[in-house]
N, C-alpha and C positions, 0 to 999 in steps of 0.2 A: 329552801330552794332544792334539796335533795330530792323532794317529792315532785317537783315540776318536771325534772329531766326524764323521768320514765314515761310520762304521759305523752309529750310530743313523740317520743320514740314508738310508742304503741300505736299512736294515731299514724304515724308515718307507714308503720309495718301494715296495720289494718287497711289503710289508703292503698298501699301497694298490692296488698293481697285482693283486695275488692277491684283493682284496676285488672289484675291478672285474671281474676274471675270473669270479669266483663269481657275481656278479650277471648277467653276461652269459650264463653257463651256465645260469642259473635262467630267464632270460629265454627262451633258446633252447628249454629243456625244456617251458616253458609254451606257446610257440608251437607246439612238436610236438605236445604235448596237444591243443591247439586244433584242429590241422590234422588229427589222428586223429579227434577229435571230428566235424569238418566231413565227413571222409571216411566215418565211420559213417552219418551223417546223409544223405549223398549215396548211399551203397549202400541204405540203407532206402528211399530214394525211387525209386530204380532198380528195387528189387525190387517195390515197390508198383505202379509203372508196369507192370512185366513182368506182374504178376498182372492188372491192369486191362486192358491190351492182350490177353492170353490169353483173358480172359473175353469181351472184344468180339468176338475172331476167332471164339469159340465161337458166340456169338450170330449173327454174320455167317453162318458156315457153315451154322448151323440154318435161317436165313432162306433161304439158298441151296437148301439141300434141300427146303424147303417150296415154293419157287418152282418147282423143278425137278418136284416130284410134281404140282403144279397143271398145269404146261406138258404133262406126260404125260397127265394126264387130260382136258385140254382136247383134246390130239392124238387121243385115243382116241375122244373124243365126235365130232370132226370127221370121223374115219375113218367112224364109224358112220352120221354124217348122210350123208356122201358115198354111201356104200354104198346107202342107202336113197333117195337122190336118184337115183342111176343106175337102181336097179330100178324106180322110179316113171316115169323116162324111158323105159325099155325096154317097161314094161307099156302106157304111153301110146301109144308108137310102135307097139307090135304092135297095139293097140285101133284106132289110125287106120288102120293098113295092113289090118286085118280089115274095117273098115267101108268103106274104099275099094274093097276086093276085092268086098264084098257089092253095093256101089252099082254098080259095073260091071257084076257079074253079073246084076243086076236090069235095067240099062238095056240089055243085049244083046238 
């Protein structure tokens, strides 16, 4: 009978150890599921941010293109005005030289 008492004690200890291991494994599985859920949420957030950033980049590029077009239009206007100004200066100078030439001719 002395041999029978250690066997049930070992069986109880091993049963307890196995039940603790099962609980630990279940806890680990639950933790892993939670981690996977968090990873999925994080990936969804990252995808959302990528989409948002891409949209903002497209908007910014559109604004830059509009600004470049405006600058080109203003440059064309400035070139046109400069050309008109130069033509007016040349015309005024020509009129002045002609008037001075006529005045000198009259005074001689």
